[in-house]
Residue, then its C-alpha position, 0 to 999 in steps of 0.5 A: m172941227s170934227d174927226l174924220n167919219p171914214d163913212k163919209l170918205h169915198i176913195v178912188y184909185k186911179d192910173s195904175i196906183d195901188e194901195l199898197t205901193l208908193k209909186i212916184p208920182r203919187k197924188y191926191t185931190l180932195t174935194h168935199s160936199d158942202s151939203t152932205g159933208d162927204l169928202f171925195l179922195t182920188i189917188g193917182s199918178e196925176y191930180d184928179f182934174e175932172q174932179i175939180s173941174s166943175l163950175y162951183t169947184r172952180f169958183m169956191r177953189d176949196e180943194v186940197l191937192a197933195e203929192w208925195q215927193k222924194n228929197n234925198d233919202h226921205y219922202e215928204l208930203h206936200i199938201y197945196m191950197h189956194v188962198s187967194g188970187g185969180f176967181c175964187f170965193g172968199w177973201a184971203g185971211l177968211r179963206d186962210r183961217i178956214f184951211c187952218y181950221h180944217l186942216p187937221l181933217v184934211l190930213q186924216a183924210f189922206t192918211y185914213g184914206d191911204k192906210k194900207l200904204i202906211e201899214e205897209m211902208p212904215e218907214i213914211e211914218d217919219s215923212q214930214i208934212i209940208v203945207h203950201f199956203q197960195s195966195k197973191n197976198k204975200k201975207y198968206d203966201r207961205i210954206e209951213t211944216f206940220g210935223q210928221i205922218k205918225e202924229i196924224h190921229c184917225 
C-alpha cells in the first residue's frame, strides 16, 4: 500500500459544506479510477450518489462512504465499506483483505481532503475512527475502531 499522492486526490465540496466548519451532517464519498490511480472525494451534507451510480461502480462496490457523527460531547468518524452482499465483484474474504490493505490510504484521503477543517478544529484530531465492514457473511460483517484522526499521517 502506498502513501497518498495529493496530486491524485480530486476534492469537491457540495451542499453548502465548506472547508472550515464542521456542520453535521458531513459525509464523504470516495471512489477511484483503476486505470489512473486517481481518487475522487466528495464532501457534502449527503453522499454523492451521482458519483457512485455508474454501472461499473455499482458492480464493483468499492466506493467508501464516511460521515461525522456526534456521540455525546465528542465526534466520531464512521466509515462504511461494502464487503459482500447484493451484486458486487469478488468474494467476501478477498474484498475484506483488499479493503483492509487500502484502509490507511482511504484514511489519508479523508484527512488530507479535509485538512483545513482539522487545522481549524484541532479538537477533532482526538476523534475515534469507527469502520463498518458490511457483509451478508457474519464472519466479515463487523465494526472496528481504527484509532484516532491524529494518528493518520499524510
